[in-house]
C-alpha positions in Angstrom: 0.0 -0.1 0.0 2.7 2.5 1.0 4.6 1.6 -2.2 1.6 2.5 -4.3 1.2 5.8 -2.5 4.9 6.6 -3.2 4.2 5.9 -7.0 1.1 8.1 -6.9 3.0 11.0 -5.3 5.7 10.9 -8.0 3.5 10.3 -11.0 3.8 13.2 -13.5 0.1 13.5 -14.3 -0.8 13.4 -10.7 1.6 16.3 -10.2 -0.2 18.1 -13.0 -3.6 17.5 -11.2 -2.1 19.0 -8.0 -0.6 21.9 -9.9 -4.0 22.6 -11.6 -5.7 22.9 -8.1 -2.9 25.0 -6.7 -3.3 27.6 -9.6 -7.0 27.4 -9.7 -7.2 28.5 -6.1 -5.1 31.5 -6.3 -8.1 33.8 -5.9 -6.3 36.8 -4.2 -9.6 38.6 -3.8 -11.4 35.8 -1.8 -10.6 37.1 1.8 -11.9 40.4 0.9 -14.9 39.8 -1.5 -17.7 40.8 0.8 -15.6 43.7 2.2 -15.0 44.9 -1.5 -18.8 44.7 -2.1 -19.7 46.4 1.1 -17.3 49.3 0.1 -19.3 49.7 -3.0 -22.3 50.5 -0.7 -24.2 47.2 -1.2 -26.0 45.7 1.8 -26.0 41.9 2.6 -29.3 41.4 0.8 -27.8 42.9 -2.5 -24.7 40.9 -2.0 -26.8 37.8 -1.5 -28.6 38.6 -4.8 -25.3 38.7 -6.6 -24.3 35.3 -5.1 -27.7 34.1 -6.2 -27.1 35.3 -9.8 -23.9 33.4 -9.9 -25.6 30.2 -8.7 -28.6 30.6 -11.1 -26.2 30.7 -14.0 -24.4 27.8 -12.6 -27.8 26.0 -12.3 -28.8 26.6 -15.9 -25.4 25.5 -17.4 -24.1 22.9 -14.9 -25.6 19.7 -16.2 -25.3 20.6 -19.9 -21.7 21.4 -19.4 -21.2 18.0 -17.7 -23.0 16.3 -20.6 -20.9 18.2 -23.1 -17.7 17.1 -21.2 -18.9 13.4 -21.1 -19.8 13.3 -24.9 -17.5 15.8 -26.6 -14.3 16.0 -24.5 -13.3 17.1 -21.0 -10.3 19.1 -22.0 -12.2 21.3 -24.3 -14.8 22.1 -21.7 -12.3 22.7 -18.9 -10.3 25.0 -21.1 -13.4 27.2 -21.9 -14.1 27.6 -18.2 -10.9 29.6 -17.7 -11.9 32.1 -20.4 -15.1 32.7 -18.6 -13.2 33.2 -15.3 -10.9 35.8 -16.9 -13.7 37.8 -18.2 -15.4 37.7 -14.8 -12.2 39.1 -13.2 -12.0 41.9 -15.7 -15.6 42.9 -14.9 -15.0 42.8 -11.1 -12.0 45.0 -11.6 -14.2 47.5 -13.4 -16.8 47.2 -10.7 -18.7 50.4 -9.9 -22.2 49.9 -11.1 -24.4 47.1 -10.0 -25.1 45.7 -13.5 -21.4 45.3 -14.1 -21.1 43.2 -10.9 -24.1 41.1 -12.1 -22.3 40.5 -15.4 -19.2 39.5 -13.5 -21.1 37.0 -11.4 -22.7 35.6 -14.6 -19.3 34.8 -16.2 -18.1 33.5 -12.9 -21.0 31.2 -12.8 -20.4 30.0 -16.3 -16.8 29.3 -15.3 -17.9 27.3 -12.3 -20.4 25.4 -14.3 -17.8 24.4 -17.0 -15.2 23.4 -14.4 -17.1 21.5 -11.6 -17.1 17.8 -12.0 -15.1 17.8 -15.2 -11.7 17.7 -13.6 -12.7 15.1 -11.1 -14.1 13.0 -13.9 -10.6 13.2 -15.7 -9.0 12.0 -12.5 -11.3 9.1 -12.3 -10.3 8.1 -15.8 -6.7 8.4 -15.2 -6.8 6.3 -12.0 -8.6 3.6 -13.8 -6.0 3.5 -16.6 -3.3 3.2 -14.0 -5.0 0.7 -11.9 -5.3 3.0 -9.0 -9.1 3.6 -8.8 -9.3 2.0 -5.3 -7.1 4.8 -4.1 -9.4 7.6 -5.4 -10.0 9.0 -1.9 -6.3 9.3 -1.2 -5.6 10.9 -4.7 -8.5 13.4 -4.5 -7.5 14.3 -0.9 -4.0 15.0 -2.1 -5.0 17.1 -5.2 -7.5 19.1 -3.0 -4.9 19.7 -0.4 -2.7 21.4 -3.1 -5.9 23.5 -4.0 -6.1 24.6 -0.4 -2.3 25.3 -0.2 -3.0 27.6 -3.2 -5.7 29.3 -1.2 -3.4 29.8 1.8 -0.6 31.2 -0.4 -3.1 33.4 -2.1 -4.3 34.9 1.2 -0.9 35.6 2.4 0.3 37.2 -0.8 -2.8 39.3 -1.0 -1.7 41.1 2.2 1.5 42.4 0.6 -0.4 43.4 -2.5 -3.1 45.2 -0.6 -0.8 47.1 1.6 1.3 48.2 -1.3 -1.5 49.2 -3.8 -4.5 49.8 -1.4 -7.1 49.1 -4.1 -9.0 45.8 -3.5 -10.2 45.7 -7.3 -6.7 45.2 -8.4 -6.6 41.7 -6.9 -9.0 40.6 -9.6 -6.4 41.5 -12.3 -3.8 39.6 -10.4 -5.9 36.4 -10.6 -5.7 36.5 -14.3 -2.0 35.4 -14.3 -2.4 32.0 -12.6 -5.6 31.3 -14.5 -3.8 31.7 -17.8 -1.1 29.4 -16.6 -3.9 26.8 -15.7 -5.4 27.2 -19.2 -2.0 26.3 -20.7 -1.5 23.4 -18.2 -4.9 21.8 -19.2 -3.8 21.8 -22.8 -0.8 19.6 -21.9 -3.1 16.9 -20.4 -2.9 13.6 -22.4 -5.6 12.9 -24.9 -6.1 9.4 -23.3 -8.0 11.1 -20.4 -10.0 13.4 -22.8 -12.6 10.7 -23.2 -15.6 11.6 -25.5 -18.4 9.4 -26.8 -19.4 11.5 -29.8 -17.0 12.5 -32.7 -19.0 15.6 -33.7 -21.5 17.9 -31.9 -25.2 17.2 -32.7 -28.0 19.2 -31.1 -30.5 16.3 -31.4 -27.9 13.8 -30.1 -27.1 16.1 -27.2 -30.7 16.3 -26.1 -31.2 12.6 -26.4 -28.1 12.1 -24.4 -29.5 14.4 -21.8 -32.7 12.5 -21.5 -31.0 9.1 -21.3 -28.5 10.2 -18.7 -31.0 12.1 -16.5 -33.4 9.2 -16.5 -30.6 6.8 -15.5 -29.1 8.9 -12.7 -32.4 10.1 -11.2 -33.7 6.6 -10.9 -30.7 5.6 -8.8 -31.8 6.2 -5.2 -28.3 5.6 -3.7 -26.7 8.2 -6.0 -29.4 10.8 -5.4 -29.1 10.2 -1.6 -25.3 10.8 -1.6 -25.7 13.9 -3.9 -28.4 15.4 -1.7 -26.2 15.1 1.4 -23.2 16.6 -0.3 -25.1 19.4 -2.0 -27.0 20.6 1.1 -23.9 20.6 3.3 -21.9 22.5 0.8 -24.7 24.9 0.0 -25.2 26.0 3.6 -21.4 26.4 4.0 -21.0 28.3 0.7 -23.8 30.7 1.6 -22.3 31.8 4.9 -18.5 31.1 4.5 -17.6 34.7 3.8 -19.8 36.1 6.7 -16.6 36.0 8.9 -15.6 39.1 7.1 -18.4 41.5 8.4 -18.3 39.6 11.8 -14.7 40.3 12.1 -15.0 43.9 11.0 -17.8 44.6 13.5 -15.9 42.9 16.4 -12.6 44.7 15.7 -14.5 47.9 16.3 -15.8 46.8 19.7 -12.9 44.5 20.9 -9.4 45.3 22.0 -7.1 43.4 19.8 -3.4 43.7 18.7 -3.1 46.1 15.7 -0.4 47.4 13.5 -0.1 51.0 14.6 1.2 52.2 11.3 -1.8 50.9 9.4 -5.4 52.3 9.3 -8.3 50.4 10.7 -9.4 49.2 7.3 -5.9 48.0 6.5 -5.6 46.2 9.8 -8.9 44.4 9.0 -7.5 43.3 5.6 -4.4 42.0 7.2 -6.4 40.0 9.8 -8.7 38.6 7.2 -5.7 37.5 5.0 -3.9 35.9 7.8 -7.1 34.1 9.0 -7.8 32.8 5.6 -4.2 31.8 5.1 -4.0 29.8 8.3 -7.4 28.2 7.8 -6.7 26.9 4.3 -3.4 25.5 5.5 -5.2 23.5 8.2 -7.7 22.5 5.6 -4.9 21.2 3.4 -3.5 19.1 6.1 -7.0 17.7 7.1 -8.0 17.0 3.5 -4.7 15.2 2.7 -5.1 12.9 5.7 -8.8 12.2 5.9 -8.4 9.0 3.9 -6.8 7.6 7.2 -10.3 7.7 8.8 -11.4 4.8 6.5 -9.3 2.5 8.6 -11.8 2.9 11.4 -15.1 3.9 9.7 -16.7 4.0 6.2 -16.7 7.2 4.2 -20.5 7.1 4.3 -20.5 7.0 8.1 -18.1 9.9 8.3 -20.2 12.0 5.9 -23.1 11.6 8.3 -21.0 12.4 11.3 -19.6 15.5 9.6 -23.1 16.9 9.1 -24.0 16.7 12.7 -20.7 18.3 13.9 -21.3 21.1 11.4 -24.7 21.7 12.9 -23.2 21.9 16.4 -20.4 24.3 15.3 -23.0 26.6 13.8 -25.0 26.7 17.0 -21.8 27.5 19.0 -20.9 30.2 16.6 -24.3 31.7 17.3 -23.7 31.6 21.0 -20.3 33.2 20.9 -21.2 36.0 18.5 -23.8 37.0 21.2 -20.9 36.8 23.8 -18.7 38.8 21.4 -16.0 36.3 21.8 -14.0 37.0 18.6 -11.2 34.5 19.1 -13.6 31.7 19.6 -15.8 32.6 16.7 -12.7 32.7 14.4 -11.6 29.3 15.8 -15.0 27.8 15.1 -15.0 29.2 11.7 -11.8 27.3 11.2 -13.7 24.1 12.1 -16.4 24.9 9.4 -13.7 25.3 6.7 -12.0 22.1 7.8 -15.2 20.2 7.8 -16.2 21.4 4.4 -12.9 20.7 2.7 -12.0 17.3 4.5 -15.6 16.1 3.6 -15.2 16.4 -0.1 -12.8 13.4 -0.5 -15.2 11.3 1.5 -17.9 12.2 -1.0 -15.7 11.5 -4.0 -14.8 8.1 -2.5 -18.5 7.3 -1.9 -20.0 8.5 -5.1 -17.1 7.0 -7.2 -18.4 3.5 -6.5 -21.9 4.2 -7.8 -21.3 6.1 -11.1 -21.2 4.7 -14.5 -18.1 5.6 -16.4 -19.7 7.5 -19.1 -21.9 9.5 -16.6 -19.2 10.7 -14.3 -19.0 14.4 -15.3 -22.8 14.4 -15.5 -23.3 13.0 -12.1 -20.9 15.4 -10.5 -22.5 18.2 -12.4 -25.9 17.2 -11.0 -24.4 17.4 -7.5 -23.1 20.9 -8.3 -26.4 21.8 -9.9 -28.3 21.0 -6.7 -25.8 23.0 -4.7 -26.2 25.9 -7.1 -30.0 25.9 -6.8 -29.7 25.8 -3.0 -27.1 28.6 -2.8 -29.3 30.7 -5.1 -32.1 30.3 -2.6 -30.1 30.4 0.6 -27.7 33.4 -0.1 -30.3 36.2 -0.4 -32.5 34.4 2.3 -29.5 34.3 4.7 -28.6 37.9 3.9 -32.2 38.9 4.7 -32.3 37.1 8.0 -28.8 38.5 9.0 -29.9 42.1 8.0 -33.4 41.8 9.6 -32.5 40.0 12.8 -28.8 39.4 13.5 -25.9 37.2 12.5 -26.4 35.2 15.7 -30.0 34.3 14.9 -29.0 33.2 11.4 -26.4 30.8 12.8 -28.7 29.4 15.4 -31.5 28.7 12.8 -29.0 27.1 10.5 -27.6 24.8 13.2 -31.1 23.6 14.0 -31.9 23.2 10.3 -28.9 21.1 9.7 -29.7 18.7 12.6 -33.2 18.1 11.4 -32.3 17.7 7.6 -29.5 15.3 8.4 -32.1 12.9 10.0 -33.9 12.9 6.6 -31.1 12.6 4.0 -28.9 10.4 6.1 -26.7 8.1 4.0 -27.3 4.5 4.9 -24.2 2.5 5.8 -25.1 -0.2 3.2 -24.5 2.5 0.5 -20.7 2.0 0.7 
């Protein structure tokens, strides 16, 4: 087993997969996105609407992009996604008017739709060709850990950039560089993993394929159960993950905390946010790379269920400590949310990989992303409304209760593994 792990670590294509994830996650703007939008005089409801727009676009194009990838080539679809991302970054840089931000979210949503599921499907194909499919949890955990290291590096580098240039919108232009490099990297992937089932694009054939694949997938109760658990968990997290930014901003005003005297309050906030994101992503990388070891004791299906309950408890604790104005504990609990989210993904990939048909992989993973997109498009403005109308504390309390209840309904049976 250890000898196989060594071969996997040294494999050139696996290294490319890891490099792809590292570059993809160099989103230098991420620690400051909500702060940037708040500086444009948007409230949390309007910000929630922007997030909703992104997810609606993702919703519309998610499954069609997966079917396109399965039938006409995954490299092609994955390359296109980076073009959409770059257009989005340019529009965010322009910013200013609300309609420009909406357009930016539209192109970001297109990028997400064309990317999600496609790369994981290519990893599945490569592992099968090398006889390593049984180690998919280990491989995905490793590639995802590099993505998270990219996020950590991105957050730390953004500190220097922000303090030097001050303007948050310049971070979007900086993101274009690694995304161009990732576009070039994808083109070097071998054709052997660019599996396709159609030689030419046919509109009639495309819709027939849609109907056939949809019918097959939605009739499989085991797949739908796993997909529902993954998409709900991720949707709740994705809708509230950046709320640490306004929470920290509000608490820094009312709490005595170590500051850099030569910096303004706004710059101190940016430094704290970047450090927090940098540390949390590094912890996530460690957890994600090692989560496969839990399978020595429990199945991935069991761990997915347990994670959901832990997630709910942490949400309730965050609510409590926000009320108590305990900034350090709130931040620590946010660390746990991120770690739970990222280390749960390899468990999902391990469980779902045993149920998918080979030619439906990108489609199945796109359906999971589709469900998540639908839920985020509903949750984001709803959560923003609750936070604006009541309080952040009430929002997290309600979410904790909701997650406890919903996990009783969509619980993955142990027999599913």
